[in-house]
MOPAC internal coordinates of N, CA, C and O (Angstrom, degrees):
PM7 1SCF
backbone

  N    0.0000 0     0.00 0     0.00 0    0    0    0
  C    1.4562 1     0.00 0     0.00 0    1    0    0
  C    1.5269 1   109.14 1     0.00 0    2    1    0
  O    1.2310 1   120.68 1   -47.31 1    3    2    1
  N    1.3166 1   116.31 1   132.69 1    3    2    1
  C    1.4655 1   118.05 1  -178.53 1    5    3    2
  C    1.5250 1   110.14 1   -78.33 1    6    5    3
  O    1.2310 1   121.85 1   -30.30 1    7    6    5
  N    1.3186 1   114.06 1   149.70 1    7    6    5
  C    1.4537 1   119.37 1  -179.48 1    9    7    6
  C    1.5152 1   110.01 1   -73.61 1   10    9    7
  O    1.2310 1   120.94 1   -32.81 1   11   10    9
  N    1.3204 1   115.80 1   147.19 1   11   10    9
  C    1.4601 1   121.27 1   176.09 1   13   11   10
  C    1.5140 1   108.64 1   -74.35 1   14   13   11
  O    1.2310 1   120.61 1   -39.09 1   15   14   13
  N    1.3241 1   116.44 1   140.91 1   15   14   13
  C    1.4622 1   121.69 1  -177.99 1   17   15   14
  C    1.5244 1   109.98 1  -104.79 1   18   17   15
  O    1.2310 1   121.22 1   -48.67 1   19   18   17
  N    1.3369 1   115.28 1   131.33 1   19   18   17
  C    1.4602 1   121.41 1   179.38 1   21   19   18
  C    1.5186 1   109.09 1  -121.44 1   22   21   19
  O    1.2310 1   120.92 1   -50.37 1   23   22   21
  N    1.3326 1   115.85 1   129.63 1   23   22   21
  C    1.4593 1   121.91 1   173.06 1   25   23   22
  C    1.5218 1   107.58 1   -94.99 1   26   25   23
  O    1.2310 1   120.55 1   -58.62 1   27   26   25
  N    1.3380 1   116.55 1   121.38 1   27   26   25
  C    1.4622 1   122.32 1   179.24 1   29   27   26
  C    1.5253 1   107.67 1  -107.49 1   30   29   27
  O    1.2310 1   120.77 1   -58.07 1   31   30   29
  N    1.3406 1   116.13 1   121.93 1   31   30   29
  C    1.4660 1   121.53 1  -174.66 1   33   31   30
  C    1.5267 1   109.95 1  -118.82 1   34   33   31
  O    1.2310 1   120.65 1   -63.29 1   35   34   33
  N    1.3277 1   116.36 1   116.71 1   35   34   33
  C    1.4630 1   120.81 1   177.70 1   37   35   34
  C    1.5175 1   108.43 1  -161.78 1   38   37   35
  O    1.2310 1   120.26 1   -39.53 1   39   38   37
  N    1.3231 1   117.10 1   140.47 1   39   38   37
  C    1.4638 1   120.27 1   178.72 1   41   39   38
  C    1.5260 1   111.34 1   -84.74 1   42   41   39
  O    1.2310 1   120.04 1   169.92 1   43   42   41
  N    1.3325 1   117.53 1   -10.08 1   43   42   41
  C    1.4620 1   121.63 1   178.81 1   45   43   42
  C    1.5314 1   109.96 1   -93.42 1   46   45   43
  O    1.2310 1   120.63 1   -61.34 1   47   46   45
  N    1.3212 1   116.40 1   118.66 1   47   46   45
  C    1.4704 1   120.22 1   179.43 1   49   47   46
  C    1.5371 1   110.32 1   -61.72 1   50   49   47
  O    1.2310 1   120.29 1   144.96 1   51   50   49
  N    1.3286 1   117.06 1   -35.04 1   51   50   49
  C    1.4656 1   121.08 1   179.50 1   53   51   50
  C    1.5259 1   110.39 1   -64.88 1   54   53   51
  O    1.2310 1   120.65 1   133.17 1   55   54   53
  N    1.3230 1   116.36 1   -46.83 1   55   54   53
  C    1.4670 1   120.25 1   179.57 1   57   55   54
  C    1.5330 1   110.56 1   -63.77 1   58   57   55
  O    1.2310 1   120.33 1   137.77 1   59   58   57
  N    1.3292 1   116.97 1   -42.23 1   59   58   57
  C    1.4667 1   120.77 1   177.04 1   61   59   58
  C    1.5247 1   110.45 1   -58.02 1   62   61   59
  O    1.2310 1   121.16 1   133.02 1   63   62   61
  N    1.3317 1   115.38 1   -46.98 1   63   62   61
  C    1.4609 1   120.86 1  -178.95 1   65   63   62
  C    1.5317 1   110.62 1   -59.34 1   66   65   63
  O    1.2310 1   120.57 1   136.49 1   67   66   65
  N    1.3271 1   116.51 1   -43.51 1   67   66   65
  C    1.4645 1   120.09 1  -178.74 1   69   67   66
  C    1.5253 1   111.69 1   -63.45 1   70   69   67
  O    1.2310 1   120.61 1   134.10 1   71   70   69
  N    1.3171 1   116.44 1   -45.90 1   71   70   69
  C    1.4634 1   120.22 1  -179.67 1   73   71   70
  C    1.5310 1   110.38 1   -65.49 1   74   73   71
  O    1.2310 1   120.39 1   135.11 1   75   74   73
  N    1.3206 1   116.87 1   -44.89 1   75   74   73
  C    1.4685 1   120.46 1   179.54 1   77   75   74
  C    1.5167 1   111.34 1   -61.46 1   78   77   75
  O    1.2310 1   120.29 1   140.76 1   79   78   77
  N    1.3227 1   117.06 1   -39.24 1   79   78   77
  C    1.4643 1   121.34 1   179.30 1   81   79   78
  C    1.5264 1   110.74 1   -62.05 1   82   81   79
  O    1.2310 1   120.42 1   136.98 1   83   82   81
  N    1.3172 1   116.80 1   -43.02 1   83   82   81
  C    1.4735 1   121.19 1   178.82 1   85   83   82
  C    1.5267 1   110.27 1   -64.37 1   86   85   83
  O    1.2310 1   120.31 1   134.94 1   87   86   85
  N    1.3291 1   117.01 1   -45.06 1   87   86   85
  C    1.4686 1   120.88 1  -174.27 1   89   87   86
  C    1.5211 1   113.83 1   -76.70 1   90   89   87
  O    1.2310 1   120.31 1   151.26 1   91   90   89
  N    1.3337 1   117.02 1   -28.74 1   91   90   89
  C    1.4798 1   119.76 1  -178.67 1   93   91   90
  C    1.5168 1   112.28 1   -59.48 1   94   93   91
  O    1.2310 1   120.54 1   145.64 1   95   94   93
  N    1.3223 1   116.57 1   -34.36 1   95   94   93
  C    1.4643 1   120.62 1   179.79 1   97   95   94
  C    1.5203 1   111.60 1   -60.71 1   98   97   95
  O    1.2310 1   120.79 1   155.83 1   99   98   97
  N    1.3252 1   116.09 1   -24.17 1   99   98   97
  C    1.4615 1   121.22 1  -177.24 1  101   99   98
  C    1.5249 1   112.97 1   -94.19 1  102  101   99
  O    1.2310 1   120.46 1   179.31 1  103  102  101
  N    1.3044 1   116.73 1    -0.69 1  103  102  101
  C    1.4707 1   122.32 1   177.37 1  105  103  102
  C    1.5271 1   114.87 1    63.99 1  106  105  103
  O    1.2310 1   120.43 1  -147.63 1  107  106  105
  N    1.3233 1   116.79 1    32.37 1  107  106  105
  C    1.4589 1   119.17 1   171.83 1  109  107  106
  C    1.5217 1   107.52 1   -76.91 1  110  109  107
  O    1.2310 1   120.42 1   -23.83 1  111  110  109
  N    1.3272 1   116.79 1   156.17 1  111  110  109
  C    1.4625 1   120.29 1   171.52 1  113  111  110
  C    1.5278 1   105.95 1   -84.48 1  114  113  111
  O    1.2310 1   120.26 1   -51.66 1  115  114  113
  N    1.3314 1   117.11 1   128.34 1  115  114  113
  C    1.4569 1   120.75 1  -172.74 1  117  115  114
  C    1.5179 1   112.38 1  -116.92 1  118  117  115
  O    1.2310 1   121.29 1   -44.51 1  119  118  117
  N    1.3316 1   115.14 1   135.49 1  119  118  117
  C    1.4539 1   123.52 1   177.83 1  121  119  118
  C    1.5269 1   105.81 1  -129.07 1  122  121  119
  O    1.2310 1   119.86 1   -33.57 1  123  122  121
  N    1.3444 1   117.87 1   146.43 1  123  122  121
  C    1.4617 1   119.22 1  -178.41 1  125  123  122
  C    1.5276 1   112.07 1  -125.39 1  126  125  123
  O    1.2310 1   121.96 1   -21.41 1  127  126  125
  N    1.3317 1   113.85 1   158.59 1  127  126  125
  C    1.4618 1   122.29 1   172.48 1  129  127  126
  C    1.5239 1   106.72 1  -144.21 1  130  129  127
  O    1.2310 1   120.50 1   -29.62 1  131  130  129
  N    1.3460 1   116.64 1   150.38 1  131  130  129
  C    1.4576 1   121.42 1  -174.09 1  133  131  130
  C    1.5163 1   116.07 1   -94.38 1  134  133  131
  O    1.2310 1   120.22 1   170.93 1  135  134  133
  N    1.3431 1   117.19 1    -9.07 1  135  134  133
  C    1.4696 1   119.80 1   176.80 1  137  135  134
  C    1.5268 1   108.90 1  -163.47 1  138  137  135
  O    1.2310 1   121.15 1    -4.74 1  139  138  137
  N    1.3303 1   115.40 1   175.26 1  139  138  137
  C    1.4559 1   120.41 1  -175.96 1  141  139  138
  C    1.5197 1   114.36 1   -61.76 1  142  141  139
  O    1.2310 1   120.38 1   141.75 1  143  142  141
  N    1.3353 1   116.88 1   -38.25 1  143  142  141
  C    1.4619 1   119.83 1   179.38 1  145  143  142
  C    1.5257 1   110.75 1   -66.72 1  146  145  143
  O    1.2310 1   120.99 1   136.94 1  147  146  145
  N    1.3266 1   115.70 1   -43.06 1  147  146  145
  C    1.4677 1   120.17 1   178.11 1  149  147  146
  C    1.5320 1   110.27 1   -61.84 1  150  149  147
  O    1.2310 1   120.74 1   142.64 1  151  150  149
  N    1.3239 1   116.18 1   -37.36 1  151  150  149
  C    1.4685 1   120.41 1   178.13 1  153  151  150
  C    1.5215 1   110.48 1   -60.29 1  154  153  151
  O    1.2310 1   120.55 1   136.08 1  155  154  153
  N    1.3268 1   116.55 1   -43.92 1  155  154  153
  C    1.4645 1   120.46 1   179.36 1  157  155  154
  C    1.5261 1   110.73 1   -63.68 1  158  157  155
  O    1.2310 1   120.38 1   144.14 1  159  158  157
  N    1.3274 1   116.87 1   -35.86 1  159  158  157
  C    1.4638 1   120.92 1   178.99 1  161  159  158
  C    1.5344 1   111.41 1   -70.15 1  162  161  159
  O    1.2310 1   120.70 1   139.52 1  163  162  161
  N    1.3208 1   116.27 1   -40.48 1  163  162  161
  C    1.4681 1   122.18 1  -174.96 1  165  163  162
  C    1.5306 1   112.17 1   -76.00 1  166  165  163
  O    1.2310 1   120.24 1   144.79 1  167  166  165
  N    1.3154 1   117.15 1   -35.21 1  167  166  165
  C    1.4584 1   120.93 1  -170.73 1  169  167  166
  C    1.5327 1   112.98 1   -61.45 1  170  169  167
  O    1.2310 1   119.91 1   144.63 1  171  170  169
  N    1.3176 1   117.78 1   -35.37 1  171  170  169
  C    1.4615 1   120.00 1   179.38 1  173  171  170
  C    1.5068 1   113.08 1   -65.01 1  174  173  171
  O    1.2310 1   120.90 1   139.17 1  175  174  173
  N    1.3234 1   115.89 1   -40.83 1  175  174  173
  C    1.4639 1   120.72 1  -178.36 1  177  175  174
  C    1.5267 1   112.05 1   -77.64 1  178  177  175
  O    1.2310 1   120.44 1   142.59 1  179  178  177
  N    1.3234 1   116.77 1   -37.41 1  179  178  177
  C    1.4642 1   120.45 1  -172.73 1  181  179  178
  C    1.5269 1   114.50 1   -89.80 1  182  181  179
  O    1.2310 1   119.81 1   156.23 1  183  182  181
  N    1.3279 1   117.97 1   -23.77 1  183  182  181
  C    1.4671 1   122.58 1  -179.60 1  185  183  182
  C    1.5443 1   112.04 1    47.89 1  186  185  183
  O    1.2310 1   120.15 1  -118.81 1  187  186  185
  N    1.3404 1   117.31 1    61.19 1  187  186  185
  C    1.4655 1   118.72 1  -178.95 1  189  187  186
  C    1.5281 1   112.34 1   -69.76 1  190  189  187
  O    1.2310 1   121.18 1   -22.12 1  191  190  189
  N    1.3312 1   115.34 1   157.88 1  191  190  189
  C    1.4705 1   121.35 1   176.52 1  193  191  190
  C    1.5259 1   110.41 1   -83.97 1  194  193  191
  O    1.2310 1   120.91 1   159.79 1  195  194  193
  N    1.3476 1   115.86 1   -20.21 1  195  194  193
  C    1.4638 1   121.71 1  -176.69 1  197  195  194
  C    1.5222 1   108.75 1  -156.69 1  198  197  195
  O    1.2310 1   120.66 1   -31.42 1  199  198  197
  N    1.3381 1   116.35 1   148.58 1  199  198  197
  C    1.4669 1   121.17 1   176.30 1  201  199  198
  C    1.5212 1   108.84 1  -123.44 1  202  201  199
  O    1.2310 1   120.81 1   -52.06 1  203  202  201
  N    1.3369 1   116.06 1   127.94 1  203  202  201
  C    1.4669 1   122.38 1   172.76 1  205  203  202
  C    1.5199 1   105.16 1  -106.25 1  206  205  203
  O    1.2310 1   119.80 1   -61.21 1  207  206  205
  N    1.3417 1   117.98 1   118.79 1  207  206  205
  C    1.4554 1   119.90 1  -171.05 1  209  207  206
  C    1.5253 1   112.85 1  -131.66 1  210  209  207
  O    1.2310 1   121.63 1   -49.54 1  211  210  209
  N    1.3404 1   114.48 1   130.46 1  211  210  209
  C    1.4561 1   121.53 1   172.13 1  213  211  210
  C    1.5281 1   108.05 1   -68.20 1  214  213  211
  O    1.2310 1   120.25 1   -17.73 1  215  214  213
  N    1.3282 1   117.14 1   162.27 1  215  214  213
  C    1.4617 1   120.17 1   178.98 1  217  215  214
  C    1.5222 1   111.20 1   -97.99 1  218  217  215
  O    1.2310 1   120.10 1   128.65 1  219  218  217
  N    1.3296 1   117.42 1   -51.35 1  219  218  217
  C    1.4628 1   121.07 1  -174.36 1  221  219  218
  C    1.5317 1   109.58 1   -88.63 1  222  221  219
  O    1.2310 1   121.31 1   -77.51 1  223  222  221
  N    1.3539 1   115.09 1   102.49 1  223  222  221
  C    1.4676 1   121.27 1  -178.75 1  225  223  222
  C    1.5191 1   109.37 1  -144.24 1  226  225  223
  O    1.2310 1   120.33 1   -22.93 1  227  226  225
  N    1.3396 1   116.98 1   157.07 1  227  226  225
  C    1.4717 1   119.75 1   175.97 1  229  227  226
  C    1.5325 1   110.77 1   -72.49 1  230  229  227
  O    1.2310 1   120.76 1   -13.98 1  231  230  229
  N    1.3104 1   116.15 1   166.02 1  231  230  229
  C    1.4769 1   125.28 1   176.16 1  233  231  230
  C    1.5257 1   114.18 1    70.75 1  234  233  231
  O    1.2310 1   120.38 1   130.24 1  235  234  233
  N    1.3188 1   116.87 1   -49.76 1  235  234  233
  C    1.4615 1   120.52 1   178.23 1  237  235  234
  C    1.5225 1   107.03 1  -158.85 1  238  237  235
  O    1.2310 1   120.54 1   -52.44 1  239  238  237
  N    1.3351 1   116.58 1   127.56 1  239  238  237
  C    1.4682 1   119.77 1  -179.39 1  241  239  238
  C    1.5261 1   110.33 1   -72.36 1  242  241  239
  O    1.2310 1   121.20 1   -14.10 1  243  242  241
  N    1.3131 1   115.31 1   165.90 1  243  242  241
  C    1.4633 1   120.13 1   175.44 1  245  243  242
  C    1.5197 1   112.13 1   -60.92 1  246  245  243
  O    1.2310 1   120.65 1   142.57 1  247  246  245
  N    1.3430 1   116.37 1   -37.43 1  247  246  245
  C    1.4686 1   119.72 1   177.37 1  249  247  246
  C    1.5275 1   110.85 1   -61.01 1  250  249  247
  O    1.2310 1   120.53 1   133.10 1  251  250  249
  N    1.3411 1   116.58 1   -46.90 1  251  250  249
  C    1.4715 1   121.27 1  -178.81 1  253  251  250
  C    1.5268 1   110.98 1   -64.25 1  254  253  251
  O    1.2310 1   120.72 1   134.44 1  255  254  253
  N    1.3292 1   116.23 1   -45.56 1  255  254  253
  C    1.4679 1   120.40 1  -179.08 1  257  255  254
  C    1.5276 1   110.48 1   -64.36 1  258  257  255
  O    1.2310 1   120.48 1   138.45 1  259  258  257
  N    1.3214 1   116.69 1   -41.55 1  259  258  257
  C    1.4664 1   120.81 1   179.32 1  261  259  258
  C    1.5306 1   110.18 1   -61.57 1  262  261  259
  O    1.2310 1   120.78 1   134.50 1  263  262  261
  N    1.3283 1   116.10 1   -45.50 1  263  262  261
  C    1.4641 1   121.23 1   179.12 1  265  263  262
  C    1.5325 1   110.32 1   -57.18 1  266  265  263
  O    1.2310 1   120.60 1   134.72 1  267  266  265
  N    1.3368 1   116.46 1   -45.28 1  267  266  265
  C    1.4745 1   120.36 1   179.87 1  269  267  266
  C    1.5222 1   112.02 1   -65.51 1  270  269  267
  O    1.2310 1   120.67 1   137.88 1  271  270  269
  N    1.3366 1   116.33 1   -42.12 1  271  270  269
  C    1.4658 1   120.06 1   179.50 1  273  271  270
  C    1.5260 1   111.10 1   -60.61 1  274  273  271
  O    1.2310 1   120.56 1   140.36 1  275  274  273
  N    1.3271 1   116.54 1   -39.64 1  275  274  273
  C    1.4617 1   120.76 1  -177.59 1  277  275  274
  C    1.5286 1   112.49 1   -75.59 1  278  277  275
  O    1.2310 1   120.30 1   164.18 1  279  278  277
  N    1.3380 1   117.03 1   -15.82 1  279  278  277
  C    1.4681 1   120.36 1   177.86 1  281  279  278
  C    1.5295 1   111.97 1   -89.96 1  282  281  279
  O    1.2310 1   120.52 1   161.22 1  283  282  281
  N    1.3332 1   116.61 1   -18.78 1  283  282  281
  C    1.4671 1   120.22 1  -178.08 1  285  283  282
  C    1.5273 1   110.50 1   -85.31 1  286  285  283
  O    1.2310 1   121.08 1   -45.76 1  287  286  285
  N    1.3181 1   115.54 1   134.24 1  287  286  285
  C    1.4595 1   121.37 1  -179.70 1  289  287  286
  C    1.5331 1   112.10 1   -56.99 1  290  289  287
  O    1.2310 1   120.54 1   138.10 1  291  290  289
  N    1.3404 1   116.58 1   -41.90 1  291  290  289
  C    1.4695 1   120.57 1  -173.64 1  293  291  290
  C    1.5328 1   113.70 1   -78.66 1  294  293  291
  O    1.2310 1   119.94 1   168.06 1  295  294  293
  N    1.3374 1   117.71 1   -11.94 1  295  294  293
  C    1.4668 1   119.16 1  -175.99 1  297  295  294
  C    1.5313 1   113.95 1  -125.75 1  298  297  295
  O    1.2310 1   119.76 1   174.24 1  299  298  297
  N    1.3291 1   118.06 1    -5.76 1  299  298  297
  C    1.4661 1   119.04 1  -172.49 1  301  299  298
  C    1.5319 1   113.77 1   -65.12 1  302  301  299
  O    1.2310 1   119.87 1   156.87 1  303  302  301
  N    1.3244 1   117.86 1   -23.13 1  303  302  301
  C    1.4649 1   119.94 1  -178.68 1  305  303  302
  C    1.5326 1   113.15 1   -85.80 1  306  305  303
  O    1.2310 1   120.03 1   171.40 1  307  306  305
  N    1.3331 1   117.54 1    -8.60 1  307  306  305
  C    1.4698 1   120.22 1  -179.06 1  309  307  306
  C    1.5256 1   108.96 1   -75.70 1  310  309  307
  O    1.2310 1   119.92 1   -57.23 1  311  310  309
  N    1.3439 1   117.75 1   122.77 1  311  310  309
  C    1.4655 1   119.12 1   178.52 1  313  311  310
  C    1.5336 1   111.28 1   -65.84 1  314  313  311
  O    1.2310 1   120.84 1   -40.22 1  315  314  313
  N    1.3301 1   116.00 1   139.78 1  315  314  313
  C    1.4629 1   122.32 1   178.03 1  317  315  314
  C    1.5259 1   108.29 1  -120.67 1  318  317  315
  O    1.2310 1   121.00 1   -55.59 1  319  318  317
  N    1.3293 1   115.69 1   124.41 1  319  318  317
  C    1.4639 1   120.89 1   173.42 1  321  319  318
  C    1.5222 1   106.57 1  -109.62 1  322  321  319
  O    1.2310 1   120.49 1   -60.52 1  323  322  321
  N    1.3292 1   116.67 1   119.48 1  323  322  321
  C    1.4567 1   120.42 1   176.52 1  325  323  322
  C    1.5283 1   108.52 1   -80.14 1  326  325  323
  O    1.2310 1   120.85 1   -48.44 1  327  326  325
  N    1.3205 1   115.99 1   131.56 1  327  326  325
  C    1.4675 1   122.41 1  -178.52 1  329  327  326
  C    1.5255 1   106.16 1  -121.77 1  330  329  327
  O    1.2310 1   120.27 1   -72.07 1  331  330  329
  N    1.3332 1   117.09 1   107.93 1  331  330  329
  C    1.4551 1   119.06 1  -169.24 1  333  331  330
  C    1.5260 1   113.87 1  -152.26 1  334  333  331
  O    1.2310 1   120.91 1   -19.86 1  335  334  333
  N    1.3037 1   115.86 1   160.14 1  335  334  333
  C    1.4673 1   121.01 1   173.97 1  337  335  334
  C    1.5259 1   109.62 1   -78.77 1  338  337  335
  O    1.2310 1   120.29 1   164.87 1  339  338  337
  N    1.3207 1   117.05 1   -15.13 1  339  338  337
  C    1.4635 1   121.70 1  -176.02 1  341  339  338
  C    1.5262 1   111.57 1   -81.15 1  342  341  339
  O    1.2310 1   120.64 1   -99.46 1  343  342  341
  N    1.3326 1   116.39 1    80.54 1  343  342  341
  C    1.4578 1   120.54 1  -177.14 1  345  343  342
  C    1.5168 1   114.22 1   -93.53 1  346  345  343
  O    1.2310 1   119.86 1  -176.81 1  347  346  345
  N    1.3527 1   117.87 1     3.19 1  347  346  345
  C    1.4571 1   120.28 1  -179.16 1  349  347  346
  C    1.5276 1   109.79 1   -64.22 1  350  349  347
  O    1.2310 1   121.80 1   -30.21 1  351  350  349
  N    1.3305 1   114.16 1   149.79 1  351  350  349
  C    1.4662 1   120.84 1  -176.99 1  353  351  350
  C    1.5093 1   115.10 1   -49.31 1  354  353  351
  O    1.2310 1   120.23 1   134.92 1  355  354  353
  N    1.3473 1   117.16 1   -45.08 1  355  354  353
  C    1.4719 1   118.23 1  -176.72 1  357  355  354
  C    1.5199 1   111.56 1   -67.77 1  358  357  355
  O    1.2310 1   120.09 1   149.50 1  359  358  357
  N    1.3356 1   117.43 1   -30.50 1  359  358  357
  C    1.4653 1   119.69 1   177.47 1  361  359  358
  C    1.5216 1   111.39 1   -72.09 1  362  361  359
  O    1.2310 1   120.55 1   139.73 1  363  362  361
  N    1.3196 1   116.55 1   -40.27 1  363  362  361
  C    1.4655 1   120.24 1   176.97 1  365  363  362
  C    1.5327 1   108.57 1   -61.29 1  366  365  363
  O    1.2310 1   120.88 1   135.32 1  367  366  365
  N    1.3261 1   115.92 1   -44.68 1  367  366  365
  C    1.4610 1   120.76 1   179.15 1  369  367  366
  C    1.5323 1   111.33 1   -60.69 1  370  369  367
  O    1.2310 1   120.60 1   134.37 1  371  370  369
  N    1.3411 1   116.45 1   -45.63 1  371  370  369
  C    1.4677 1   120.84 1   177.84 1  373  371  370
  C    1.5247 1   110.47 1   -60.69 1  374  373  371
  O    1.2310 1   120.81 1   141.37 1  375  374  373
  N    1.3390 1   116.05 1   -38.63 1  375  374  373
  C    1.4621 1   120.58 1   178.05 1  377  375  374
  C    1.5144 1   112.09 1   -58.82 1  378  377  375
  O    1.2310 1   120.96 1   130.76 1  379  378  377
  N    1.3365 1   115.77 1   -49.24 1  379  378  377
  C    1.4620 1   119.11 1   179.89 1  381  379  378
  C    1.5260 1   111.38 1   -67.91 1  382  381  379
  O    1.2310 1   120.42 1   144.58 1  383  382  381
  N    1.3343 1   116.80 1   -35.42 1  383  382  381
  C    1.4729 1   119.66 1   176.62 1  385  383  382
  C    1.5223 1   111.25 1   -64.71 1  386  385  383
  O    1.2310 1   120.41 1   149.51 1  387  386  385
  N    1.3435 1   116.82 1   -30.49 1  387  386  385
  C    1.4664 1   119.45 1   179.61 1  389  387  386
  C    1.5326 1   111.43 1   -79.99 1  390  389  387
  O    1.2310 1   120.60 1   174.58 1  391  390  389
  N    1.3266 1   116.45 1    -5.42 1  391  390  389
  C    1.4605 1   120.15 1   173.54 1  393  391  390
  C    1.5096 1   116.05 1   108.15 1  394  393  391
  O    1.2310 1   119.70 1  -174.92 1  395  394  393
  N    1.3405 1   118.19 1     5.08 1  395  394  393
  C    1.4664 1   118.02 1  -178.46 1  397  395  394
  C    1.5281 1   110.36 1   -64.95 1  398  397  395
  O    1.2310 1   121.09 1   -25.20 1  399  398  397
  N    1.3168 1   115.52 1   154.80 1  399  398  397
  C    1.4608 1   121.51 1  -179.88 1  401  399  398
  C    1.5210 1   112.01 1   -95.14 1  402  401  399
  O    1.2310 1   120.74 1   160.06 1  403  402  401
  N    1.3287 1   116.19 1   -19.94 1  403  402  401
  C    1.4626 1   120.20 1  -178.82 1  405  403  402
  C    1.5176 1   108.72 1  -162.13 1  406  405  403
  O    1.2310 1   120.96 1    -6.69 1  407  406  405
  N    1.3394 1   115.77 1   173.31 1  407  406  405
  C    1.4667 1   121.03 1  -171.46 1  409  407  406
  C    1.5223 1   107.91 1  -147.41 1  410  409  407
  O    1.2310 1   120.17 1   -52.31 1  411  410  409
  N    1.3211 1   117.28 1   127.69 1  411  410  409
  C    1.4686 1   122.45 1   177.50 1  413  411  410
  C    1.5225 1   107.40 1  -126.85 1  414  413  411
  O    1.2310 1   120.14 1   -45.67 1  415  414  413
  N    1.3359 1   117.34 1   134.33 1  415  414  413
  C    1.4613 1   118.78 1   178.96 1  417  415  414
  C    1.5276 1   110.76 1  -101.17 1  418  417  415
  O    1.2310 1   121.96 1   -31.70 1  419  418  417
  N    1.3345 1   113.85 1   148.30 1  419  418  417
  C    1.4672 1   121.58 1   175.70 1  421  419  418
  C    1.5231 1   107.41 1   -88.00 1  422  421  419
  O    1.2310 1   118.49 1   -29.46 1  423  422  421
  N    1.3160 1   120.49 1   150.54 1  423  422  421
  C    1.4631 1   125.23 1    -0.52 1  425  423  422
  C    1.5326 1   111.23 1   -65.65 1  426  425  423
  O    1.2310 1   121.42 1   -41.14 1  427  426  425
  N    1.3151 1   114.88 1   138.86 1  427  426  425
  C    1.4570 1   122.07 1  -174.67 1  429  427  426
  C    1.5217 1   110.83 1   -72.79 1  430  429  427
  O    1.2310 1   121.77 1   -46.92 1  431  430  429
  N    1.3243 1   114.23 1   133.08 1  431  430  429
  C    1.4653 1   120.60 1   172.53 1  433  431  430
  C    1.5279 1   105.93 1   -98.13 1  434  433  431
  O    1.2310 1   120.42 1   -59.12 1  435  434  433
  N    1.3204 1   116.80 1   120.88 1  435  434  433
  C    1.4682 1   121.34 1  -174.12 1  437  435  434
  C    1.5291 1   112.35 1   -53.65 1  438  437  435
  O    1.2310 1   120.16 1   133.58 1  439  438  437
  N    1.3183 1   117.30 1   -46.42 1  439  438  437
  C    1.4587 1   120.34 1  -177.09 1  441  439  438
  C    1.5321 1   111.29 1   -62.99 1  442  441  439
  O    1.2310 1   120.52 1   138.21 1  443  442  441
  N    1.3288 1   116.60 1   -41.79 1  443  442  441
  C    1.4647 1   120.68 1   178.85 1  445  443  442
  C    1.5275 1   110.56 1   -62.56 1  446  445  443
  O    1.2310 1   120.53 1   133.46 1  447  446  445
  N    1.3340 1   116.59 1   -46.54 1  447  446  445
  C    1.4582 1   120.37 1  -179.44 1  449  447  446
  C    1.5301 1   110.95 1   -61.97 1  450  449  447
  O    1.2310 1   120.50 1   131.13 1  451  450  449
  N    1.3260 1   116.65 1   -48.87 1  451  450  449
  C    1.4710 1   120.28 1  -178.68 1  453  451  450
  C    1.5286 1   111.48 1   -62.76 1  454  453  451
  O    1.2310 1   120.31 1   141.74 1  455  454  453
  N    1.3186 1   117.01 1   -38.26 1  455  454  453
  C    1.4662 1   120.58 1   178.81 1  457  455  454
  C    1.5207 1   110.32 1   -62.97 1  458  457  455
  O    1.2310 1   120.53 1   135.09 1  459  458  457
  N    1.3259 1   116.60 1   -44.91 1  459  458  457
  C    1.4690 1   119.74 1  -178.99 1  461  459  458
  C    1.5334 1   110.91 1   -68.22 1  462  461  459
  O    1.2310 1   120.22 1   141.06 1  463  462  461
  N    1.3355 1   117.19 1   -38.94 1  463  462  461
  C    1.4633 1   120.39 1   177.50 1  465  463  462
  C    1.5378 1   108.83 1   -60.91 1  466  465  463
  O    1.2310 1   120.63 1   131.83 1  467  466  465
  N    1.3234 1   116.40 1   -48.17 1  467  466  465
  C    1.4811 1   120.01 1   179.91 1  469  467  466
  C    1.5142 1   111.78 1   -62.58 1  470  469  467
  O    1.2310 1   120.46 1   143.28 1  471  470  469
  N    1.3391 1   116.73 1   -36.72 1  471  470  469
  C    1.4785 1   119.97 1   178.87 1  473  471  470
  C    1.5273 1   111.12 1   -59.74 1  474  473  471
  O    1.2310 1   120.87 1   145.75 1  475  474  473
  N    1.3348 1   115.95 1   -34.25 1  475  474  473
  C    1.4694 1   119.44 1  -175.28 1  477  475  474
  C    1.5158 1   114.49 1   -92.49 1  478  477  475
  O    1.2310 1   119.97 1   146.79 1  479  478  477
  N    1.3358 1   117.66 1   -33.21 1  479  478  477
  C    1.4813 1   118.17 1  -177.27 1  481  479  478
  C    1.5199 1   113.98 1  -129.85 1  482  481  479
  O    1.2310 1   120.48 1  -178.43 1  483  482  481
  N    1.3167 1   116.69 1     1.57 1  483  482  481
  C    1.4562 1   119.15 1  -179.27 1  485  483  482
  C    1.5200 1   111.34 1    79.94 1  486  485  483
  O    1.2310 1   120.87 1    -4.52 1  487  486  485
  N    1.3006 1   115.95 1   175.48 1  487  486  485
  C    1.4754 1   120.71 1   178.04 1  489  487  486
  C    1.5089 1   108.66 1   -71.91 1  490  489  487
  O    1.2310 1   121.14 1   -12.62 1  491  490  489
  N    1.3196 1   115.43 1   167.38 1  491  490  489
  C    1.4702 1   121.57 1  -178.58 1  493  491  490
  C    1.5012 1   111.79 1   -42.75 1  494  493  491
  O    1.2310 1   120.10 1   180.00 1  495  494  493

């Protein structure tokens, strides 16, 4: 069985490291991007099963990138989980309006993240 591929998008190296550390234990195949625009560039080539995306990033926010991914025929079915410090109600609402499938707030709780990842793509 092939491993599920997850694209992790965050401009913070620390946040990327934390998410990758949590997911590595589960043996997912992991790909990274440093901002929303890079995510859009990478997603076509990598065809991930799931995208974990920060919201506040340079070049293109997670909301903008999510909106674009959901409008594209080749990427609209890929689940997007926004992973952000912005847990306020209006940000969560904007996230879902932009097409995200789920929402996780930082600081990340490993069990919560893994549960949501499994809910969307199953275990490794």
